[in-house]
C-alpha positions in Angstrom: 61.0 19.4 -13.4 62.0 20.3 -9.9 63.9 23.1 -8.2 65.8 23.3 -5.0 63.4 26.1 -4.0 60.4 24.5 -2.0 58.3 27.6 -2.6 58.8 27.6 -6.4 58.0 23.9 -6.6 54.8 24.4 -4.8 53.9 27.4 -7.1 54.7 25.3 -10.1 52.5 22.4 -8.9 49.6 24.9 -8.2 49.9 26.4 -11.8 50.0 23.0 -13.5 46.9 21.9 -11.6 45.1 25.2 -12.4 46.0 24.9 -16.1 44.9 21.3 -16.1 41.6 22.2 -14.5 41.0 25.1 -16.9 41.8 22.9 -19.8 39.3 20.3 -18.6 36.6 22.8 -18.2 37.1 24.2 -21.7 37.2 20.6 -23.1 34.0 19.8 -21.2 32.2 23.1 -22.4 33.4 22.3 -26.1 32.1 18.8 -25.9 28.8 20.0 -24.5 28.4 22.5 -27.4 29.4 20.3 -30.2 27.3 17.3 -29.0 24.1 19.3 -28.4 21.4 17.7 -30.6 19.6 19.2 -33.6 16.0 20.0 -32.4 12.8 21.3 -33.8 12.7 24.1 -31.1 16.2 25.1 -32.1 15.4 25.4 -35.9 12.1 27.3 -35.0 13.9 29.8 -32.9 16.5 30.4 -35.7 13.7 30.7 -38.4 12.0 33.2 -36.3 15.2 35.1 -35.8 15.9 35.3 -39.5 12.3 36.1 -40.2 12.5 39.1 -37.9 15.7 40.3 -39.7 13.7 40.0 -43.0 10.9 42.0 -41.6 13.3 44.7 -40.2 15.1 45.1 -43.5 11.7 45.2 -45.5 10.0 47.6 -43.0 12.8 50.2 -43.1 13.0 50.1 -46.9 9.3 50.2 -47.2 8.8 53.1 -44.9 11.7 55.1 -45.9 11.0 54.5 -49.7 14.6 53.2 -50.2 13.6 51.7 -53.5 17.0 52.6 -55.1 18.4 49.8 -53.0 16.6 47.2 -55.1 19.3 46.1 -57.4 22.2 46.4 -54.9 20.2 44.2 -52.4 19.5 41.7 -55.2 23.0 41.1 -56.0 24.4 41.3 -52.4 21.7 39.0 -51.3 22.6 36.6 -54.1 26.3 36.6 -53.2 25.5 36.1 -49.4 23.1 33.3 -50.3 25.6 31.4 -52.4 28.2 31.8 -49.6 25.9 30.6 -47.0 24.8 27.6 -49.1 28.0 26.3 -50.4 30.5 27.3 -47.8 31.9 24.4 -45.8 31.6 26.2 -42.5 28.3 27.2 -40.9 28.2 31.0 -40.6 25.3 32.3 -38.7 26.4 35.9 -39.3 26.2 35.5 -43.0 22.9 33.9 -42.9 21.5 36.7 -40.8 23.1 39.3 -43.1 21.4 37.5 -45.9 18.1 37.6 -44.2 18.5 41.4 -43.6 19.6 42.1 -47.1 16.7 40.1 -48.6 14.5 42.1 -46.5 15.7 45.1 -48.1 15.2 43.6 -51.6 11.7 42.5 -51.0 10.8 45.7 -49.1 12.0 47.8 -52.2 10.2 45.5 -54.7 7.0 45.5 -52.6 7.0 49.2 -52.3 7.4 49.7 -56.1 4.7 47.1 -56.9 2.3 48.5 -54.3 2.6 52.0 -55.8 1.6 50.4 -59.2 -1.1 48.0 -58.0 -2.4 48.9 -54.6 -3.2 46.0 -52.4 -0.9 43.5 -54.3 1.5 43.2 -51.4 -1.3 42.1 -49.0 -2.5 39.5 -51.5 1.0 38.1 -52.0 1.7 37.8 -48.4 -1.6 36.0 -47.8 -0.8 33.8 -50.8 2.7 33.0 -49.4 1.6 31.8 -46.1 -1.4 30.0 -47.5 0.7 28.1 -50.0 3.3 27.3 -47.3 0.6 26.1 -45.1 -0.8 23.9 -47.7 2.7 22.4 -48.6 3.2 21.7 -44.8 -0.1 19.8 -44.6 0.6 17.9 -47.7 4.1 16.8 -46.3 2.8 16.1 -42.8 -0.1 13.8 -44.0 2.2 12.1 -46.5 0.4 13.4 -49.6 3.9 14.4 -51.0 6.6 11.8 -50.7 10.0 13.3 -50.3 12.0 10.3 -51.5 15.2 10.0 -53.6 13.3 10.4 -56.9 11.6 13.5 -55.8 14.8 15.0 -54.5 16.6 14.2 -57.8 13.9 15.7 -59.9 13.7 18.8 -57.7 17.4 19.3 -57.8 17.6 19.2 -61.6 14.6 21.5 -61.8 16.1 24.1 -59.4 19.4 24.1 -61.2 17.7 24.6 -64.5 15.5 27.4 -63.1 18.4 29.1 -61.5 20.3 29.2 -64.8 17.2 30.4 -66.5 16.7 33.2 -64.0 20.3 34.4 -64.3 20.1 34.4 -68.1 16.7 36.4 -68.0 18.2 38.8 -65.4 21.2 39.4 -67.8 18.8 40.2 -70.7 16.6 42.4 -68.6 19.6 44.5 -67.3 21.6 44.6 -70.6 18.8 44.7 -73.4 15.8 45.7 -71.4 14.0 42.4 -72.4 12.4 39.8 -70.1 10.5 36.6 -70.7 8.0 37.9 -68.1 6.9 40.6 -70.4 5.8 38.2 -73.1 2.6 36.4 -73.5 4.0 33.3 -71.8 5.2 35.3 -68.8 2.5 34.2 -66.5 3.2 30.6 -67.4 6.9 31.0 -66.4 6.0 32.7 -63.2 3.5 30.1 -62.3 6.3 27.4 -62.8 8.4 29.6 -60.4 5.7 29.5 -57.8 5.4 25.8 -58.1 9.0 25.2 -57.8 9.3 27.4 -54.7 6.2 25.8 -53.1 7.6 22.1 -53.7 11.0 23.2 -52.4 9.4 23.7 -49.0 9.0 20.0 -48.9 12.7 19.5 -49.1 13.2 22.0 -46.3 10.7 20.2 -44.2 12.4 16.8 -44.9 15.8 18.3 -44.0 14.4 19.4 -40.6 12.8 16.0 -40.0 15.9 14.1 -40.8 18.1 16.4 -38.8 16.0 15.9 -35.6 15.7 12.2 -36.3 19.4 11.6 -36.8 20.5 14.0 -34.1 22.7 16.1 -36.3 24.9 18.7 -34.7 23.2 21.7 -33.3 25.0 24.2 -35.5 23.3 22.6 -38.6 20.0 24.1 -37.2 21.3 27.3 -38.9 21.5 25.7 -42.3 17.9 24.2 -42.0 16.7 27.7 -40.9 18.5 29.4 -43.6 17.0 27.0 -46.3 13.5 27.5 -45.1 13.8 31.3 -44.9 15.4 31.5 -48.4 12.6 29.4 -49.9 9.8 31.4 -48.2 11.4 34.6 -49.6 11.7 33.2 -53.0 8.0 32.0 -52.8 6.8 35.5 -51.9 8.8 37.1 -54.8 7.4 34.5 -57.3 3.8 35.1 -56.1 4.2 38.8 -56.2 5.6 38.7 -59.8 2.7 36.4 -60.9 0.2 38.8 -59.3 1.8 41.8 -61.1 1.6 40.0 -64.5 -2.0 39.3 -64.0 -2.7 42.9 -62.8 -0.8 44.2 -65.9 -2.9 42.4 -68.4 
């Protein structure tokens, strides 16, 4: 399109060139972001960020004794966790909110248990990191093979345990009954610890495959979320097991 006005034509050409240049810059930046590879360093930084959010939530809840937030944090954390896990889009904000709310939950739970059995939280923390370290060593040296069969068995086991946990929670809230108060409670809690511990191997494998295959960088958040969620779950299961042993 041209005009009989030379000044207008020059301005139009300049504007078109500027628009094209701006669009090229945007496209280049978008390409750079979306093509950035999945790295171990990226996952590690995101795990640390989420872990700090967990610690912040737990610390505030513990020191201010906000134990009444236990059940609200449990249900909000469950909702955020399901959203982050099954949502098609990667949402770092949802994952960070999950980490913060889970921190509130374990802070309240830890405070209640510590008031009943002094020293139990320290033991649970040591047990969590010791178990995680042992699982990493087992994975790193190939003592545990994360193959298709292992993944399939763990998937069915995790689905079954999740259904059991929801049913048990329902009975505990509505009828005041829980399997953990029975004589077999310690055995169920031990199964929970084992499942959480072995789930760490699935998280380690996810990170390894992501680095090896060069997944998109945004998937680092999913890997970090999975590992953080499993560590929180492992801590809760160990804390519950220790509480059962201390109560007997």
